[in-house]
MARBA-965684 format. One line per 10 residues: their letters; for each residue x, y, z of N, C-alpha, C, O. Coordinates in steps of 0.02 Angstrom, whole numbers. Layout:
// residues N
A	X,Y,Z,X,Y,Z,X,Y,Z,X,Y,Z | ...
// end
This chain:
// residues 115
MTETTSRGLA	2949,4975,3859,3003,4933,3904,3065,4972,3933,3097,5022,3917 | 3065,4943,3966,3106,4968,4010,3140,4963,4043,3122,4950,4100 | 3236,4973,4022,3283,4949,4063,3281,4940,4138,3245,4975,4173 | 3338,4876,4171,3340,4880,4235,3433,4876,4231,3462,4830,4203 | 3453,4906,4249,3545,4911,4295,3553,4889,4365,3539,4912,4420 | 3575,4846,4346,3616,4795,4418,3643,4867,4459,3627,4922,4437 | 3659,4865,4483,3694,4902,4544,3750,4854,4598,3779,4860,4652 | 3740,4800,4536,3806,4754,4578,3879,4757,4555,3894,4729,4502 | 3930,4794,4596,4008,4781,4542,3989,4743,4491,3969,4773,4441 | 3991,4669,4489,3996,4620,4436,3963,4546,4439,3954,4507,4486
RITRVETAVE	3952,4543,4394,3904,4449,4387,3961,4410,4362,3963,4401,4301 | 3991,4394,4384,4028,4335,4390,4001,4263,4344,3981,4218,4381 | 3997,4250,4280,3990,4168,4262,4036,4113,4249,4023,4055,4232 | 4077,4134,4256,4133,4101,4224,4181,4110,4232,4205,4162,4210 | 4216,4070,4262,4306,4093,4256,4379,4050,4224,4427,4018,4247 | 4355,4067,4167,4405,4032,4114,4518,4011,4165,4568,4044,4180 | 4495,3941,4169,4575,3955,4173,4660,3993,4120,4646,4009,4062 | 4696,3999,4130,4721,3993,4093,4751,3921,4057,4805,3922,4029 | 4725,3883,4060,4749,3793,4040,4719,3792,3983,4745,3774,3930 | 4628,3825,3994,4569,3813,3934,4584,3866,3903,4558,3860,3847
RTGTDGIGEL	4630,3950,3908,4617,3994,3857,4663,3958,3817,4648,3942,3759 | 4722,3941,3845,4803,3924,3784,4794,3828,3792,4843,3800,3768 | 4751,3787,3815,4760,3719,3808,4837,3696,3849,4867,3643,3852 | 4852,3770,3882,4936,3742,3910,4942,3676,3943,4887,3666,3969 | 4968,3643,3951,4978,3574,3990,5040,3598,4050,5076,3647,4039 | 5044,3571,4090,5110,3565,4158,5104,3616,4204,5137,3614,4256 | 5054,3675,4190,5052,3722,4222,5011,3750,4310,5016,3797,4350 | 4965,3671,4298,4939,3628,4363,4898,3671,4421,4906,3729,4437 | 4855,3625,4446,4790,3676,4453,4797,3740,4499,4770,3793,4483 | 4843,3730,4570,4865,3808,4598,4874,3841,4557,4833,3886,4548
ADLAPAAAAA	4939,3835,4509,4951,3885,4452,4891,3945,4422,4894,4005,4408 | 4822,3880,4420,4751,3897,4392,4730,3964,4438,4702,4006,4403 | 4734,3973,4474,4706,3994,4541,4739,4084,4516,4737,4125,4561 | 4765,4105,4453,4819,4158,4478,4752,4206,4445,4723,4253,4473 | 4742,4179,4378,4676,4235,4325,4658,4227,4381,4698,4259,4414 | 4609,4196,4426,4569,4205,4483,4573,4266,4519,4533,4313,4515 | 4623,4263,4553,4655,4309,4600,4664,4371,4555,4633,4422,4571 | 4700,4370,4505,4706,4442,4469,4617,4453,4448,4595,4509,4463 | 4579,4415,4423,4519,4436,4395,4472,4491,4457,4445,4546,4452 | 4480,4442,4511,4487,4478,4593,4506,4554,4584,4468,4600,4572
LNLLADAIKR	4536,4555,4588,4592,4630,4591,4559,4696,4545,4542,4753,4561 | 4559,4656,4472,4545,4690,4399,4450,4716,4410,4423,4752,4369 | 4424,4696,4456,4324,4698,4469,4335,4767,4537,4289,4807,4548 | 4407,4767,4579,4387,4840,4622,4432,4862,4594,4444,4919,4614 | 4493,4833,4524,4503,4915,4512,4457,4948,4490,4453,5008,4503 | 4387,4898,4430,4364,4936,4375,4313,4979,4412,4292,5032,4390 | 4287,4941,4490,4234,4974,4551,4241,5038,4545,4198,5080,4531 | 4321,5048,4562,4355,5080,4599,4328,5144,4519,4276,5176,4526 | 4368,5151,4458,4367,5173,4415,4281,5199,4384,4279,5255,4359 | 4225,5165,4387,4162,5194,4381,4129,5208,4434,4072,5190,4448
GRADQDAIVE	4180,5255,4474,4159,5256,4543,4079,5227,4587,4041,5261,4622 | 4071,5151,4568,4033,5126,4637,4044,5085,4685,4015,5037,4710 | 4135,5138,4701,4181,5108,4766,4228,5146,4774,4265,5155,4726 | 4242,5180,4835,4287,5211,4882,4345,5185,4859,4351,5125,4847 | 4378,5216,4854,4458,5201,4823,4494,5173,4910,4521,5120,4924 | 4482,5223,4945,4518,5192,5013,4468,5193,5049,4469,5238,5091 | 4406,5147,5051,4409,5073,5072,4417,5016,5050,4411,4964,5083 | 4435,5022,4983,4459,4960,4929,4555,4959,4955,4580,4912,4985 | 4579,4998,4942,4638,5000,4975,4648,4985,5098,4675,4956,5145 | 4621,5012,5085,4606,4996,5183,4595,4908,5148,4643,4884,5119
ALKAAKIDEA	4533,4868,5154,4523,4813,5128,4568,4777,5128,4581,4736,5172 | 4615,4791,5056,4684,4756,5013,4724,4759,5091,4731,4701,5113 | 4746,4798,5126,4792,4803,5178,4765,4774,5245,4802,4751,5288 | 4690,4777,5248,4674,4729,5309,4684,4661,5289,4680,4619,5334 | 4697,4639,5225,4657,4571,5199,4730,4521,5193,4738,4461,5182 | 4784,4587,5206,4883,4572,5208,4878,4529,5127,4896,4471,5117 | 4846,4580,5075,4851,4556,4997,4928,4559,5005,4944,4500,4998 | 4981,4592,5014,5060,4604,5006,5098,4566,5046,5159,4571,5034 | 5084,4527,5091,5100,4474,5090,5102,4410,5080,5146,4369,5091 | 5042,4403,5056,4990,4343,5017,5058,4355,4958,5109,4321,4946
FAGVLDAAAD	5040,4399,4937,5077,4418,4868,5165,4394,4866,5203,4353,4840 | 5163,4465,4923,5261,4426,4919,5282,4342,4940,5330,4307,4926 | 5227,4331,4976,5240,4257,4994,5270,4215,4935,5331,4212,4927 | 5220,4179,4890,5199,4190,4837,5289,4200,4798,5326,4154,4780 | 5299,4252,4795,5366,4267,4756,5422,4246,4805,5468,4216,4777 | 5428,4257,4876,5477,4227,4907,5482,4153,4873,5522,4131,4833 | 5419,4120,4908,5459,4072,4905,5466,4002,4821,5487,3946,4809 | 5419,4077,4775,5467,4039,4731,5531,4059,4688,5549,4049,4630 | 5565,4101,4759,5645,4126,4762,5667,4062,4780,5711,4030,4752 | 5636,4046,4828,5653,3995,4883,5688,3900,4833,5727,3854,4845
SVMTAAEDPY	5628,3929,4764,5615,3869,4737,5672,3858,4676,5687,3807,4644 | 5697,3932,4675,5728,3919,4628,5786,3911,4663,5810,3855,4653 | 5816,3942,4697,5875,3899,4742,5872,3829,4756,5916,3793,4733 | 5820,3804,4794,5804,3717,4825,5844,3671,4737,5886,3628,4726 | 5789,3723,4691,5824,3671,4621,5895,3684,4606,5919,3631,4585 | 5944,3738,4607,5973,3766,4571,6050,3697,4617,6072,3684,4673 | 6064,3671,4528,6126,3633,4564,6189,3657,4588,6235,3619,4603 | 6192,3723,4590,6256,3772,4613,6227,3819,4638,6182,3837,4601 | 6231,3856,4695,6214,3899,4731,6248,3933,4733,6263,3963,4785 | 6268,3940,4696,6322,4005,4679,6335,4042,4585,6362,4089,4556
DFHDRLHADN	6290,3974,4571,6274,4003,4490,6248,4056,4456,6187,4060,4457 | 6279,4097,4427,6249,4165,4417,6175,4189,4384,6141,4239,4396 | 6163,4123,4329,6075,4109,4319,6018,4118,4370,5973,4161,4373 | 6032,4067,4408,6011,4058,4451,6007,4119,4502,5954,4150,4503 | 6056,4138,4544,6049,4153,4586,6008,4247,4570,5974,4286,4604 | 6032,4247,4512,6003,4318,4502,5915,4302,4478,5870,4343,4489 | 5905,4242,4447,5841,4232,4453,5780,4244,4520,5727,4276,4521 | 5819,4200,4575,5825,4203,4633,5808,4274,4687,5772,4281,4737 | 5847,4315,4654,5868,4364,4691,5827,4437,4651,5841,4496,4661 | 5782,4415,4612,5740,4468,4562,5689,4454,4596,5658,4503,4618
LGGAATDIRR	5658,4373,4616,5604,4356,4633,5583,4415,4716,5535,4450,4734 | 5664,4391,4751,5654,4417,4814,5644,4490,4814,5604,4519,4851 | 5702,4535,4747,5672,4590,4773,5610,4586,4767,5584,4584,4822 | 5579,4583,4731,5494,4584,4687,5465,4579,4759,5428,4625,4777 | 5478,4529,4799,5431,4544,4863,5439,4587,4898,5394,4625,4915 | 5502,4592,4918,5537,4677,4960,5507,4749,4948,5486,4797,4979 | 5518,4723,4878,5477,4800,4854,5381,4799,4865,5355,4853,4880 | 5351,4756,4859,5276,4739,4853,5273,4774,4954,5247,4822,4984 | 5327,4697,4975,5285,4743,5065,5307,4825,5074,5283,4863,5115 | 5347,4838,5036,5371,4932,4995,5322,4960,5007,5310,4986,5061
AFHWL	5290,4959,4964,5238,4972,4944,5189,5005,4971,5177,5065,4974 | 5139,4923,5005,5106,4953,5064,5123,4959,5113,5078,4968,5154 | 5186,4958,5136,5208,4994,5189,5162,5085,5171,5107,5108,5186 | 5217,5110,5135,5206,5166,5127,5111,5199,5131,5089,5251,5157 | 5074,5142,5094,5003,5172,5084,4970,5188,5171,4914,5211,5179
// end
């Protein structure tokens, strides 16, 4: 009996969300997309590690898809949300949290700029 090897990168049979895995309530449907996004990027990393995909092509595809802007946009929106919800815009804790989110967004953009 011969074994056949698939030439595909991966076969996804099911995506399990954080809610299903932990039973956590209140995360929301949109946040459930984050594990799927992470899984897609992990598939690309795995394909590179296994030698089944050209790393330069993957990086260029990520740049062309503007992954950095999408990820940074999420963090910028989160920073805006923190400050919008803050009762006092000068509250140190809220300001620090928002600044860290905004700084992370800037770092992501800067990292992709140098690729």
